[in-house]
C-alpha positions in Angstrom: 30.6 17.8 -5.8 32.0 15.2 -8.2 30.3 11.9 -8.4 31.9 8.5 -9.2 30.0 8.0 -12.5 30.8 11.5 -13.9 27.1 11.8 -14.8 25.7 15.3 -15.2 22.1 14.3 -15.8 19.9 11.7 -14.0 16.3 10.9 -14.8 14.1 8.7 -12.6 10.5 7.9 -13.6 7.7 5.9 -12.0 4.7 4.4 -13.8 1.9 2.4 -12.3 0.2 0.0 -14.8 -2.5 -2.2 -13.5 -1.1 -3.7 -10.3 2.6 -3.1 -11.1 5.0 -0.3 -10.7 7.9 0.3 -13.1 10.8 2.4 -12.1 13.2 3.7 -14.7 16.6 5.2 -13.9 18.9 6.6 -16.5 22.0 8.8 -16.5 24.6 10.0 -18.9 27.6 8.5 -17.1 30.9 7.9 -18.8 33.6 5.5 -18.1 31.4 2.6 -16.9 33.6 0.1 -18.6 36.3 0.8 -16.0 34.0 -0.1 -13.2 32.4 -3.3 -14.6 33.3 -5.4 -11.6 31.7 -2.9 -9.2 28.7 -2.4 -11.5 28.3 -6.2 -11.8 28.3 -6.7 -8.0 26.0 -3.8 -7.4 23.5 -4.9 -10.1 23.6 -8.5 -8.8 22.6 -7.2 -5.4 19.8 -5.1 -6.8 18.6 -8.0 -9.0 18.5 -10.3 -6.0 16.4 -7.8 -4.1 14.0 -7.2 -6.9 13.5 -10.9 -7.5 12.8 -11.4 -3.8 9.7 -9.3 -4.2 8.6 -11.1 -7.5 9.9 -8.3 -9.7 11.9 -8.1 -12.9 14.9 -6.0 -13.8 16.6 -5.0 -17.0 19.7 -2.9 -17.3 22.0 -1.6 -20.0 25.4 -0.4 -19.0 26.8 -0.6 -22.6 24.6 2.1 -24.0 26.5 4.9 -25.7 24.2 7.3 -24.0 25.0 6.2 -20.5 23.4 3.8 -18.1 19.8 2.7 -17.9 17.9 0.4 -15.6 14.2 -0.6 -15.4 12.6 -2.7 -12.7 9.0 -3.7 -12.3 7.4 -5.2 -9.3 3.8 -5.9 -8.0 2.2 -3.4 -5.7 
């Protein structure tokens, strides 16, 4: 099955520190620059949802190694 991002590797990790959980997602996608509008809209939706639960979000779609997103929210 071919995916839209052309990623062949995905890593998801979860860490609980004090009363917060941090979720990290990364992949080795290529061609993200062609999908900036879609990515922007998708990430805006995710960011709005994370902020609704008093969380924070950081993402990097310009990484030469793929895409990475971290979000933290209280438990």
